DRENDO-1510 file (C-alpha; in Angstrom, 1 decimal, always signed):
<recs>
REC; n; res; u; v; w
REC; 1; MET; +50.2; +32.4; -17.3 .
REC; 2; LYS; +47.7; +32.1; -20.1 .
REC; 3; ILE; +48.0; +30.7; -23.9 .
REC; 4; SER; +46.6; +33.3; -25.8 .
REC; 5; THR; +46.3; +31.2; -29.1 .
REC; 6; MET; +45.3; +27.5; -28.7 .
REC; 7; PRO; +46.9; +25.1; -31.1 .
REC; 8; THR; +44.4; +23.3; -33.2 .
REC; 9; GLU; +45.0; +20.2; -31.7 .
REC; 10; PHE; +43.7; +21.7; -28.8 .
REC; 11; ARG; +40.8; +23.5; -30.2 .
REC; 12; ASP; +39.7; +20.4; -31.6 .
REC; 13; ALA; +39.6; +18.2; -28.0 .
REC; 14; LEU; +37.9; +21.2; -26.3 .
REC; 15; PRO; +34.3; +19.3; -26.6 .
REC; 16; ILE; +35.8; +16.5; -24.4 .
REC; 17; LEU; +37.0; +18.8; -22.0 .
REC; 18; GLU; +33.4; +20.9; -21.7 .
REC; 19; THR; +31.0; +17.5; -22.1 .
REC; 20; ILE; +33.4; +16.4; -18.3 .
REC; 21; GLU; +32.9; +19.8; -17.1 .
REC; 22; ALA; +29.3; +20.2; -17.9 .
REC; 23; ALA; +29.1; +16.8; -15.8 .
REC; 24; GLY; +30.6; +18.4; -12.9 .
REC; 25; TYR; +34.3; +17.2; -13.3 .
REC; 26; GLU; +37.4; +18.4; -14.1 .
REC; 27; ALA; +39.7; +18.2; -17.1 .
REC; 28; TYR; +42.5; +19.6; -18.4 .
REC; 29; PHE; +45.6; +19.0; -21.2 .
REC; 30; VAL; +48.7; +17.1; -19.7 .
REC; 31; GLY; +51.8; +16.4; -20.3 .
REC; 32; GLY; +54.1; +16.9; -23.7 .
REC; 33; SER; +51.8; +18.3; -25.6 .
REC; 34; VAL; +51.6; +21.5; -22.9 .
REC; 35; ARG; +55.4; +21.4; -23.0 .
REC; 36; ASP; +55.5; +21.3; -26.4 .
REC; 37; THR; +53.3; +24.4; -27.2 .
REC; 38; LEU; +55.1; +26.6; -24.8 .
REC; 39; LEU; +58.2; +25.6; -26.9 .
REC; 40; ASN; +56.4; +26.3; -30.0 .
REC; 41; LYS; +57.1; +22.6; -31.4 .
REC; 42; PRO; +54.5; +20.2; -33.0 .
REC; 43; ILE; +52.2; +18.7; -30.6 .
REC; 44; HIS; +52.1; +14.8; -31.4 .
REC; 45; ASP; +49.6; +13.4; -28.7 .
REC; 46; VAL; +46.8; +15.2; -26.9 .
REC; 47; ASP; +46.6; +13.6; -23.5 .
REC; 48; ILE; +43.7; +14.5; -21.0 .
REC; 49; ALA; +43.3; +14.1; -17.2 .
REC; 50; THR; +40.4; +14.1; -15.2 .
REC; 51; SER; +38.7; +13.7; -11.8 .
REC; 52; ALA; +35.9; +11.7; -13.1 .
REC; 53; TYR; +36.6; +8.1; -12.6 .
REC; 54; PRO; +36.7; +5.6; -15.8 .
REC; 55; GLU; +32.8; +4.4; -15.2 .
REC; 56; GLU; +31.8; +8.0; -15.1 .
REC; 57; ILE; +33.5; +8.6; -18.2 .
REC; 58; LYS; +31.9; +5.8; -19.8 .
REC; 59; LYS; +28.4; +7.3; -19.0 .
REC; 60; ILE; +29.0; +10.8; -19.9 .
REC; 61; PHE; +29.8; +9.5; -23.4 .
REC; 62; LYS; +28.5; +7.1; -25.7 .
REC; 63; ARG; +31.2; +5.6; -27.4 .
REC; 64; THR; +34.4; +4.6; -25.5 .
REC; 65; VAL; +36.7; +2.0; -25.5 .
REC; 66; ASP; +38.8; +0.6; -22.4 .
REC; 67; THR; +42.2; +0.8; -23.7 .
REC; 68; GLY; +43.6; +0.5; -20.1 .
REC; 69; ILE; +41.3; +1.1; -17.7 .
REC; 70; GLU; +43.3; -0.6; -15.1 .
REC; 71; HIS; +45.2; +2.5; -14.7 .
REC; 72; GLY; +42.2; +4.9; -15.6 .
REC; 73; THR; +42.3; +5.3; -19.3 .
REC; 74; VAL; +39.5; +5.4; -21.7 .
REC; 75; MET; +39.3; +6.3; -25.3 .
REC; 76; ILE; +36.6; +8.8; -25.9 .
REC; 77; LEU; +35.6; +8.6; -29.5 .
REC; 78; ASP; +32.3; +10.7; -29.9 .
REC; 79; HIS; +33.6; +13.5; -31.8 .
REC; 80; GLY; +35.9; +11.2; -34.5 .
REC; 81; THR; +38.9; +11.4; -33.3 .
REC; 82; GLY; +39.9; +9.5; -30.5 .
REC; 83; TYR; +41.3; +11.2; -27.3 .
REC; 84; GLU; +42.7; +9.4; -24.0 .
REC; 85; THR; +41.4; +10.4; -20.9 .
REC; 86; THR; +43.0; +9.1; -17.5 .
REC; 87; THR; +41.5; +9.8; -14.3 .
REC; 88; PHE; +43.7; +11.6; -11.5 .
REC; 89; ARG; +45.7; +8.7; -9.8 .
REC; 90; THR; +48.2; +7.7; -7.0 .
REC; 91; GLU; +50.2; +4.8; -7.2 .
REC; 92; SER; +51.5; +2.8; -4.5 .
REC; 93; THR; +54.9; +0.8; -4.5 .
REC; 94; TYR; +56.7; -0.4; -7.8 .
REC; 95; THR; +58.1; -4.1; -7.1 .
REC; 96; ASP; +59.3; -4.2; -10.5 .
REC; 97; PHE; +60.8; -0.5; -10.8 .
REC; 98; ARG; +58.4; -0.1; -13.7 .
REC; 99; ARG; +54.5; -0.7; -12.8 .
REC; 100; PRO; +52.8; +0.3; -10.0 .
REC; 101; ASP; +51.5; -2.6; -7.7 .
REC; 102; GLU; +48.3; -0.4; -6.7 .
REC; 103; VAL; +46.6; +2.4; -8.6 .
REC; 104; THR; +44.2; +4.4; -6.7 .
REC; 105; PHE; +41.9; +6.9; -8.4 .
REC; 106; VAL; +41.8; +10.6; -6.8 .
REC; 107; ARG; +39.9; +13.6; -7.4 .
REC; 108; SER; +43.0; +15.9; -6.9 .
REC; 109; LEU; +45.2; +17.4; -9.9 .
REC; 110; SER; +47.9; +17.9; -7.6 .
REC; 111; GLU; +47.9; +14.4; -6.1 .
REC; 112; ASP; +48.0; +13.1; -9.7 .
REC; 113; LEU; +50.9; +15.3; -11.0 .
REC; 114; LYS; +53.6; +14.9; -8.5 .
REC; 115; ARG; +53.9; +11.3; -9.2 .
REC; 116; ARG; +54.7; +11.9; -12.7 .
REC; 117; ASP; +58.4; +12.3; -14.0 .
REC; 118; PHE; +59.7; +15.9; -14.7 .
REC; 119; THR; +58.7; +19.3; -14.1 .
REC; 120; VAL; +58.3; +20.2; -17.7 .
REC; 121; ASN; +56.0; +17.5; -18.4 .
REC; 122; VAL; +53.5; +18.2; -15.6 .
REC; 123; LEU; +51.8; +21.4; -17.1 .
REC; 124; ALA; +47.9; +21.3; -16.9 .
REC; 125; LEU; +46.2; +23.8; -19.5 .
REC; 126; THR; +42.8; +24.6; -18.8 .
REC; 127; LYS; +40.1; +24.8; -21.7 .
REC; 128; SER; +40.3; +28.6; -21.5 .
REC; 129; GLY; +44.2; +28.5; -21.7 .
REC; 130; GLU; +45.2; +28.9; -18.4 .
REC; 131; ILE; +48.3; +27.0; -17.4 .
REC; 132; ILE; +48.8; +25.6; -13.8 .
REC; 133; ASP; +52.4; +25.1; -13.2 .
REC; 134; LEU; +52.8; +23.3; -9.6 .
REC; 135; PHE; +56.2; +22.6; -9.6 .
REC; 136; GLY; +58.1; +25.3; -11.5 .
REC; 137; GLY; +58.1; +23.7; -15.0 .
REC; 138; VAL; +57.6; +26.9; -16.6 .
REC; 139; ASP; +60.9; +28.2; -15.1 .
REC; 140; ASP; +62.6; +25.0; -16.0 .
REC; 141; LEU; +61.2; +25.2; -19.3 .
REC; 142; ASN; +62.6; +28.9; -19.8 .
REC; 143; ASN; +66.0; +27.8; -17.9 .
REC; 144; LYS; +66.0; +24.7; -20.2 .
REC; 145; VAL; +66.7; +22.5; -17.3 .
REC; 146; LEU; +65.3; +18.8; -16.9 .
REC; 147; ARG; +64.2; +18.6; -13.0 .
REC; 148; ALA; +62.5; +15.8; -11.6 .
REC; 149; VAL; +59.7; +16.3; -9.5 .
REC; 150; GLY; +60.1; +16.1; -6.2 .
REC; 151; LYS; +62.7; +13.5; -4.8 .
REC; 152; ALA; +64.7; +11.9; -8.2 .
REC; 153; GLU; +65.3; +9.0; -6.3 .
REC; 154; GLU; +61.9; +8.3; -5.4 .
REC; 155; ARG; +60.7; +8.8; -8.9 .
REC; 156; PHE; +63.4; +6.6; -10.4 .
REC; 157; HIS; +62.6; +4.0; -8.1 .
REC; 158; GLU; +58.8; +4.4; -9.4 .
REC; 159; ASP; +60.0; +4.0; -12.9 .
REC; 160; ALA; +63.4; +3.2; -13.5 .
REC; 161; LEU; +63.1; +3.8; -17.4 .
REC; 162; ARG; +62.4; +7.5; -16.4 .
REC; 163; MET; +66.2; +7.4; -16.3 .
REC; 164; MET; +66.5; +6.7; -19.7 .
REC; 165; ARG; +63.5; +9.3; -20.7 .
REC; 166; ALA; +65.7; +12.1; -18.6 .
REC; 167; VAL; +68.8; +11.3; -21.2 .
REC; 168; ARG; +66.5; +11.1; -23.9 .
REC; 169; PHE; +64.6; +14.6; -22.9 .
REC; 170; ALA; +67.8; +16.3; -22.9 .
REC; 171; ALA; +68.8; +15.1; -26.3 .
REC; 172; GLN; +65.7; +15.8; -27.8 .
REC; 173; LEU; +64.7; +19.7; -26.1 .
REC; 174; ASP; +68.5; +20.3; -26.0 .
REC; 175; PHE; +68.0; +21.2; -22.2 .
REC; 176; LYS; +71.0; +19.9; -19.4 .
REC; 177; ILE; +69.8; +17.8; -16.5 .
REC; 178; ASP; +69.7; +19.1; -13.0 .
REC; 179; GLU; +72.5; +17.7; -10.8 .
REC; 180; ASP; +70.1; +16.4; -8.1 .
REC; 181; THR; +68.7; +14.7; -11.4 .
REC; 182; ARG; +71.7; +14.0; -12.7 .
REC; 183; ALA; +73.0; +12.1; -9.3 .
REC; 184; ALA; +70.1; +10.3; -8.9 .
REC; 185; ILE; +70.4; +8.7; -12.5 .
REC; 186; SER; +74.0; +8.1; -11.4 .
REC; 187; ASP; +73.3; +6.1; -8.1 .
REC; 188; ASN; +70.5; +4.4; -9.4 .
REC; 189; ALA; +71.8; +3.5; -13.1 .
REC; 190; PRO; +71.6; -0.7; -11.7 .
REC; 191; LEU; +67.7; -0.2; -11.4 .
REC; 192; LEU; +67.6; -0.3; -15.3 .
REC; 193; ALA; +68.4; -3.6; -15.6 .
REC; 194; ASN; +65.0; -4.4; -14.6 .
REC; 195; ILE; +63.5; -2.6; -17.6 .
REC; 196; ALA; +62.7; -4.7; -20.6 .
REC; 197; VAL; +65.4; -4.3; -23.7 .
REC; 198; GLU; +62.3; -3.1; -25.8 .
REC; 199; ARG; +61.7; +0.0; -23.6 .
REC; 200; ILE; +65.4; +1.0; -23.6 .
REC; 201; ASN; +65.6; +0.9; -27.3 .
REC; 202; VAL; +62.6; +3.0; -27.6 .
REC; 203; GLU; +64.5; +5.8; -26.0 .
REC; 204; PHE; +67.8; +5.2; -26.6 .
REC; 205; THR; +66.5; +5.2; -30.6 .
REC; 206; LYS; +65.0; +8.6; -29.6 .
REC; 207; LEU; +68.2; +10.0; -28.0 .
REC; 208; MET; +70.7; +9.3; -31.2 .
REC; 209; GLN; +68.2; +11.3; -33.6 .
REC; 210; GLY; +68.0; +14.4; -30.8 .
REC; 211; SER; +69.0; +17.4; -31.5 .
REC; 212; ALA; +71.5; +17.4; -28.9 .
REC; 213; ALA; +72.4; +13.9; -29.2 .
REC; 214; SER; +76.2; +14.5; -28.2 .
REC; 215; TYR; +74.8; +16.1; -24.6 .
REC; 216; GLY; +72.6; +12.9; -24.1 .
REC; 217; MET; +75.1; +10.6; -25.2 .
REC; 218; VAL; +77.9; +12.0; -23.0 .
REC; 219; GLU; +75.5; +12.3; -19.8 .
REC; 220; LEU; +74.6; +8.3; -20.5 .
REC; 221; ILE; +77.8; +7.9; -20.3 .
REC; 222; LYS; +78.9; +9.2; -16.9 .
REC; 223; SER; +75.5; +8.0; -15.3 .
REC; 224; GLY; +76.9; +4.5; -16.5 .
REC; 225; LEU; +73.5; +3.6; -18.1 .
REC; 226; ASN; +75.0; +2.0; -21.0 .
REC; 227; ASN; +76.3; -0.7; -18.2 .
REC; 228; TYR; +72.8; -2.2; -18.2 .
REC; 229; MET; +72.2; -1.9; -21.7 .
REC; 230; PRO; +72.9; -4.8; -24.4 .
REC; 231; MET; +76.8; -5.4; -25.2 .
REC; 232; LEU; +77.4; -1.9; -24.2 .
REC; 233; VAL; +79.0; -3.1; -20.8 .
REC; 234; ASN; +81.9; -1.0; -20.5 .
REC; 235; GLY; +81.7; +0.8; -24.3 .
REC; 236; GLU; +82.1; +4.3; -22.8 .
REC; 237; ARG; +85.3; +4.8; -25.3 .
REC; 238; ASP; +83.1; +3.9; -28.5 .
REC; 239; LEU; +80.1; +5.5; -27.1 .
REC; 240; ALA; +81.9; +8.8; -26.5 .
REC; 241; ALA; +83.7; +8.7; -30.1 .
REC; 242; LEU; +79.8; +8.2; -31.2 .
REC; 243; ALA; +78.9; +11.5; -29.3 .
REC; 244; LEU; +81.9; +13.5; -30.7 .
REC; 245; LEU; +80.1; +12.7; -34.3 .
REC; 246; LEU; +76.6; +13.4; -33.0 .
REC; 247; GLN; +78.0; +17.0; -32.3 .
REC; 248; VAL; +78.4; +17.7; -36.2 .
REC; 249; ALA; +75.9; +14.6; -37.4 .
REC; 250; GLN; +72.7; +14.1; -36.9 .
REC; 251; PRO; +71.1; +10.6; -38.1 .
REC; 252; LYS; +67.1; +10.8; -39.3 .
REC; 253; THR; +66.1; +7.5; -39.3 .
REC; 254; ASP; +66.1; +4.7; -36.9 .
REC; 255; ASN; +68.3; +2.6; -39.6 .
REC; 256; GLU; +71.0; +5.4; -39.8 .
REC; 257; ALA; +71.5; +5.9; -36.1 .
REC; 258; TRP; +71.4; +2.0; -35.1 .
REC; 259; THR; +74.1; +1.3; -38.1 .
REC; 260; LEU; +76.3; +4.2; -37.3 .
REC; 261; LEU; +76.1; +3.0; -33.8 .
REC; 262; ALA; +77.0; -0.9; -35.0 .
REC; 263; PHE; +79.8; +0.8; -37.2 .
REC; 264; GLU; +81.5; +3.1; -34.5 .
REC; 265; LEU; +81.8; +0.1; -32.4 .
REC; 266; GLY; +83.9; -1.5; -34.5 .
REC; 267; PHE; +81.1; -4.5; -35.3 .
REC; 268; ASN; +82.0; -7.1; -38.0 .
REC; 269; PRO; +79.0; -7.8; -39.7 .
REC; 270; LYS; +78.3; -10.8; -38.1 .
REC; 271; ALA; +78.9; -8.9; -34.8 .
REC; 272; ALA; +76.7; -5.9; -36.0 .
REC; 273; GLY; +73.8; -8.2; -36.4 .
REC; 274; ASP; +74.1; -10.3; -33.2 .
REC; 275; PHE; +74.5; -6.5; -31.1 .
REC; 276; LEU; +70.7; -5.4; -33.2 .
REC; 277; LYS; +69.1; -8.8; -32.5 .
REC; 278; ALA; +70.3; -8.4; -28.7 .
REC; 279; TRP; +68.4; -4.8; -29.1 .
REC; 280; LYS; +65.1; -6.7; -30.6 .
REC; 281; GLN; +65.5; -4.8; -33.4 .
REC; 282; PRO; +63.4; -5.9; -36.6 .
REC; 283; ASN; +65.0; -8.2; -39.2 .
REC; 284; ASP; +65.1; -6.0; -41.6 .
REC; 285; MET; +66.9; -3.2; -40.3 .
REC; 286; VAL; +69.6; -6.2; -39.2 .
REC; 287; GLN; +70.1; -6.9; -42.5 .
REC; 288; VAL; +70.2; -3.3; -43.8 .
REC; 289; ALA; +72.8; -2.7; -40.5 .
REC; 290; LYS; +75.1; -5.8; -41.4 .
REC; 291; ALA; +75.1; -4.9; -45.2 .
REC; 292; ALA; +76.1; -1.3; -44.6 .
REC; 293; VAL; +78.9; -2.7; -42.2 .
REC; 294; THR; +80.2; -4.7; -45.0 .
REC; 295; LEU; +81.0; -2.2; -47.2 .
REC; 296; MET; +81.8; +0.8; -44.9 .
REC; 297; ASN; +84.5; -1.7; -43.4 .
REC; 298; LYS; +86.0; -2.4; -46.9 .
REC; 299; LEU; +85.8; +1.4; -47.4 .
REC; 300; ARG; +88.2; +1.5; -44.4 .
REC; 301; ALA; +90.6; -0.6; -45.7 .
REC; 302; SER; +90.4; +0.2; -49.4 .
REC; 303; ASP; +88.0; +1.1; -52.4 .
REC; 304; VAL; +85.3; -1.1; -53.3 .
REC; 305; ASP; +84.3; -2.1; -56.6 .
REC; 306; ASP; +80.9; -2.7; -58.5 .
REC; 307; TRP; +79.8; -6.1; -57.4 .
REC; 308; GLU; +80.8; -4.9; -53.6 .
REC; 309; LEU; +78.9; -1.9; -54.2 .
REC; 310; TYR; +75.8; -3.6; -55.8 .
REC; 311; GLN; +75.3; -6.0; -52.9 .
REC; 312; THR; +74.2; -3.6; -51.0 .
REC; 313; LYS; +71.2; -2.4; -53.1 .
REC; 314; LYS; +68.9; -3.1; -50.1 .
REC; 315; ALA; +70.7; -0.8; -48.1 .
REC; 316; ILE; +72.5; +1.5; -50.1 .
REC; 317; THR; +70.1; +4.5; -49.1 .
REC; 318; THR; +71.1; +3.6; -45.6 .
REC; 319; THR; +74.9; +3.0; -46.3 .
REC; 320; LEU; +75.1; +6.5; -48.3 .
REC; 321; ALA; +73.9; +8.1; -45.1 .
REC; 322; VAL; +76.0; +7.0; -42.5 .
REC; 323; ILE; +79.3; +7.0; -44.3 .
REC; 324; GLU; +78.5; +10.9; -44.3 .
REC; 325; LEU; +77.7; +11.1; -40.8 .
REC; 326; SER; +81.0; +8.2; -40.0 .
REC; 327; GLU; +84.7; +9.5; -40.1 .
REC; 328; LEU; +85.2; +7.8; -43.0 .
REC; 329; HIS; +86.7; +9.4; -45.6 .
REC; 330; ALA; +84.9; +8.2; -48.4 .
REC; 331; ASP; +83.1; +10.1; -51.6 .
REC; 332; VAL; +79.5; +9.9; -51.0 .
REC; 333; ASP; +78.9; +11.4; -54.4 .
REC; 334; LYS; +80.9; +9.1; -56.6 .
REC; 335; LEU; +79.7; +6.0; -54.8 .
REC; 336; SER; +76.3; +7.2; -55.5 .
REC; 337; ALA; +77.1; +7.9; -59.2 .
REC; 338; ARG; +78.7; +4.7; -59.4 .
REC; 339; TYR; +75.9; +3.2; -58.3 .
REC; 340; GLN; +73.1; +5.1; -60.3 .
REC; 341; ALA; +75.5; +3.5; -63.4 .
REC; 342; LEU; +75.3; +0.2; -62.3 .
REC; 343; PRO; +73.6; -1.5; -65.4 .
REC; 344; ILE; +71.0; -3.8; -63.2 .
REC; 345; LYS; +70.2; -2.9; -59.6 .
REC; 346; ASP; +68.5; -6.4; -59.2 .
REC; 347; LYS; +69.0; -10.3; -60.4 .
REC; 348; LYS; +65.2; -9.8; -61.6 .
REC; 349; GLU; +66.6; -6.9; -64.3 .
REC; 350; LEU; +68.4; -9.3; -66.3 .
REC; 351; ALA; +67.5; -9.4; -70.1 .
REC; 352; ILE; +67.2; -13.1; -69.8 .
REC; 353; ASN; +64.9; -15.2; -67.0 .
REC; 354; GLY; +65.0; -19.1; -65.5 .
REC; 355; GLY; +62.5; -20.0; -68.1 .
REC; 356; GLU; +64.6; -19.0; -71.3 .
REC; 357; LEU; +67.6; -20.5; -69.8 .
REC; 358; VAL; +65.8; -23.8; -69.5 .
REC; 359; LYS; +64.4; -23.5; -72.9 .
REC; 360; GLU; +67.7; -22.5; -74.6 .
REC; 361; LEU; +69.8; -25.0; -72.4 .
REC; 362; HIS; +67.2; -27.8; -72.0 .
REC; 363; LEU; +68.3; -27.7; -68.5 .
REC; 364; ALA; +66.1; -28.6; -65.2 .
REC; 365; PRO; +66.2; -26.3; -62.4 .
REC; 366; GLY; +68.7; -27.1; -60.2 .
REC; 367; PRO; +72.3; -26.3; -58.2 .
REC; 368; LEU; +73.7; -25.8; -62.2 .
REC; 369; PHE; +70.4; -23.3; -63.0 .
REC; 370; GLY; +71.4; -21.3; -60.2 .
REC; 371; LYS; +75.0; -21.0; -60.5 .
REC; 372; ILE; +74.6; -19.9; -64.2 .
REC; 373; LEU; +72.0; -17.0; -63.1 .
REC; 374; SER; +74.4; -15.6; -60.3 .
REC; 375; HIS; +77.4; -15.7; -62.7 .
REC; 376; LEU; +75.4; -14.0; -65.1 .
REC; 377; GLU; +74.4; -11.2; -62.8 .
REC; 378; TYR; +78.2; -11.1; -61.7 .
REC; 379; GLN; +79.1; -10.7; -65.0 .
REC; 380; VAL; +76.6; -7.8; -65.8 .
REC; 381; VAL; +77.5; -6.3; -62.9 .
REC; 382; MET; +81.0; -5.9; -63.4 .
REC; 383; GLY; +80.3; -5.1; -67.4 .
REC; 384; GLN; +82.2; -8.0; -68.5 .
REC; 385; VAL; +78.8; -8.9; -70.5 .
REC; 386; PRO; +75.8; -6.4; -71.9 .
REC; 387; ASN; +73.0; -7.1; -70.2 .
REC; 388; GLU; +71.7; -7.9; -73.7 .
REC; 389; LYS; +69.5; -11.7; -74.1 .
REC; 390; GLU; +71.9; -13.1; -77.1 .
REC; 391; MET; +75.1; -12.2; -75.1 .
REC; 392; LEU; +73.6; -13.4; -72.0 .
REC; 393; LEU; +72.4; -16.5; -73.4 .
REC; 394; LYS; +75.9; -17.0; -75.0 .
REC; 395; ALA; +77.8; -16.7; -71.9 .
REC; 396; ALA; +75.6; -19.4; -69.9 .
REC; 397; ILE; +75.9; -21.6; -72.6 .
REC; 398; GLU; +79.5; -20.9; -72.2 .
REC; 399; TYR; +79.7; -21.4; -68.3 .
REC; 400; ALA; +77.2; -24.6; -68.7 .
REC; 401; GLN; +79.6; -26.3; -71.0 .
REC; 402; LYS; +82.6; -25.2; -68.7 .
REC; 403; GLU; +80.9; -26.4; -65.0 .
REC; 404; LYS; +80.3; -30.3; -67.0 .
REC; 405; ASN; +83.5; -30.8; -67.9 .
</recs>
């Protein structure tokens, strides 16, 4: 099989392959970039595999960086854009079910490809556009099947994260998982406990945003992988409910995906925060999810007032998007219009500032000072006082006198 028109990303990298071959070695484009080319999808990373050993690559090119030289990976910078090349290799035992105990560099492309994960990811592309398919990857692409290379159990014992990658690829590519591969995932699901949560997080996040996320989620549940994921042990029922939503709803951002998950799991704001922290999510996402879940839980029971809507300000975009994705019966357009109509969106927009309050009320900064500003913020948001300096000053004086009494 030959590609008639090479994508720009490959054409730009051809000088790397040509230089390596001119030095007497083999070099190919490999991995996801080849797969995505055949699927007419955008290419993200161009990976190059070569028979040249790392030290040989460093002699061929003037500018290189050792990005992972112990595993055979060297970044070549000679042509402006950095291209990572990795030496053909075989791998020994995997004591931690993630990293090989020993890597051996080899000159054989087939030896290198057979230790990789799935047939659709082990296609190689020559500089002339010829596809090298040693494991039936082209047929599996055409049939939309995700199949492990060789024995699935061996591939998952080498790297247990590959089980998560299987359900993630199924969700992203809308491919069905081969029966033997699926059975091996179910049999070896406990191995996932050996993998760092940050790595599982990456795959799970991509799964939830896949075009076939519902199928990927169902396969995850059926295999029992969720029982080795933070706070999802025995969470099949809630995840199944999410899978139903994902048939018609697709989160567009990481914040949307994780906020929707936290809400569908029935968490209150604190539990939602604890859940995301267990997954090592960034603090910004934790705060967004907690604010969104707060508002959504209130909407589940009744309507919300303008103050409750205002307090969601830093998470309003995500909140409205997740409401639309969820089963909540709430008018998103109306909520959005109400939020846009709020007299202020932040305390900083008050027509009076702290310095002016100190001057006019002869107050020193302290607890009362903070209470006054919070009181004014609430009154403006709720439409009880217009956001005008004189009116705010009057309201501040009245509140200060009341507090002193």
